[in-house]
N, C-alpha and C positions, 0 to 999 in steps of 0.2 A: 091375594093369596098369602105369597111369600112372606109379605109384611106381617101378616096374621101369624102365620107361623113363627115368624122370628120374634115377635112379641110373645107368644106362648113359651117358647124356649128360653126365653129371658127370664119370664116369671118363673118358669119350673127351676131353672139354675137357681133363681134368686131363693126360692123356697127350700130347695136342698142346702143351700149356704147357710140358711136360716135355722135349719134343723140341726146341722153340724155344729153351729156355732152354740146354739141353746143347749145342746148335749154336753158340750165341752165345759161350759160354763157351771152347767148342773154337776158335773164330775170333779168340779174344785172341792166338792163338800161329801162327795161319795163315790163308792166304785160303781163300774158298768153294772157288776151283776145284781145291785139294788135299784138300778134305774129303770124307771117305767114307762113305757112308751107314751102313756097319756100325759105326763110329766113333761116330755118333751114337747109335744104338740100343742099342751096347753101354754107353754113359755113362749111360743111361736105365733098361737094365736090361730092355727088351722084344726080342722076335723082330724080325730086319729085315722080315718079311713085315707086321707091324704098323706100320711107319712108313708104307706106302702105303693105311692106312686113313684117313690124315691129309694127306699129300704124294704129288703125282704124281713127284716127284724132289728130288735136293738144289738143284735150280735153282729148284723150285716153292717149297721151304722158303726159299731165301734170297729171293724175291719177297716171301714173307709176312714176312719179317724187314725189309724195306726199308719196307713199309707200317707196321710197328710202329715200327721206329726214325723214320721221319720223322713219324709221327702224336706223338712224343714233343717232337720239333722245333717242330711248328707252333706251339702255343701260345706257346712263348719267343720265337719270332721275329716273331710277330704282336704281342706286348707290345714288342719291341724297335722296331719300327717306329712305334708309338704312343708310344714313350718318346723316340725320337732327336729330336734338333732343336741350334739352335745351342749351348745353354748347356753348360758344362762338367759339370756336375751330371748333366744329363740324359744326357749321352753316357756318362759313367763309370758310372752306373747301367745302362744297356745293355749295358756291357761286362761289369760284374758278374754279370748275367741270365745271360751267355754262360758265364762263368766257373761261376756255381752250376749250371746245367745239365750241364756237363762233369763236374762232381764227381759228380751224381746219376746221370748215364747214362753212365758212360764207354764202356762195351761198344758201345752203340748208336752212340755218336759215331765210337767205331774202326772200328765195322763200315762205316758210311757212306763214311768217309774213304778206307779201303780198297779198296771194292767199287767206287765211282763211276767208277774208272778201272780195275778190275781185269777178270780174264779171262773172267769170266761174262757172255757177252751178254745174257741173259735179266735179268738182275739189273742190268746197265748200263742197259740201256733202262729198266727200271722206275725207277730212282733219277732219270734224265733226265725222265721222263715226269712223276713226282711233281713234281718241283721245277719245272718248267715249268707245271703247273697250279697250283702253289702262287705262283708269282709273278704269275701272272694274279691271283688273289685277293689279293695283297699290293699290287698295282697298284691294285685298286679301293679298298682302304683307303686309299693315298695320295692317291689322286683326291678324297679328302673333306677332306683338309687343305687348308686356305686358300692353303698355299704352293703348291699345284700347279695352282691357277688358270691356266687358257689353256693346260695341258700336252695333248699328245695321247695316245692310247691307247698307241701303240708306244714313245712316250718312258717314259711311266709303268712300262711292263713291264720296259724297259731299266733304268729306275732299281730297280725291286724285284728284279730280277735282281742289281743291283750290292750291295743290303742282303743278299740272301739267299746270294751268294758269300762277302760278307765275313764274315757270321756262321759260315757253315760252316768257312771259312779260319780263322776265329779260335778256334772250337772245335778244329780239330785242333791248333794251335800250345798252346793251353792243355792238350791231352790229353799232349802230349810235355814240358810245362815245368808238372807240377802243385805245384812248390812254391819258393819262394825267389826270387834275385835274377831268374831266367830267366823266371818267371812275372810278375814286375813289369815286365820288358821287353816280354813280350806283352802286357800290359794296357796299356802306355802307347803302343805301335804302333798296337793297336787302336782307341784314342781318338783318335788322330792321323788313321786312315784313315777313321773316322766323320765327325770333323770335316770331311776333305777331300770326302768325300761330300756332306756336308750343305751345305758352301760352294759346291759346283757346281751343287746342285740350288736354292740360293737365286737363283743368277746365271744359271742356262740359259736363260732368254729373253731376258736383255740383250742388246741390239742384234743382235736375230735369232740367235744363236748356236744355240738349239734350232730343231727343228722342220725 
């Protein structure tokens, strides 16, 4: 009996994974608001009724994709926060990490970039809430850096949001410029922007500017 349940559970997870993958592939060419349930189930080869065993709606599937996509971004941005600093080599390494993440997860990056300001309210809210929570986590990590001595909690969250927004923006730009000179321009601009954030961070409390 337990073996049968295990097989059924594995099949259920396999179908759920197939629905997510099919939706993500279809979203390469369209927005979530235009994606139809039957499109997704047809791509997987299951009946439309099978969809509801896994998701309540296309919006629910979209929220699951948000969790998955941002889950893949979290380790990259955490590494970048710990990597960034005044040194050119450290900043360049951070930008290389972003480019590598885009190369590894282009569909996830494209989905978040498109749906962050897209037409499905539940998905926009999920992205906003996830990024807000993430900014708090990153702010806590930044608080442990000696450079942040004397910073208030609100300022640390603001700085974290700057880093997160910069990473997402750079990832989107790399997505549109995957090779050649355009990619080099994105790389150079990302380095300059991170350097600017780092410079501002180092001098935020000078002369009572911050707080």
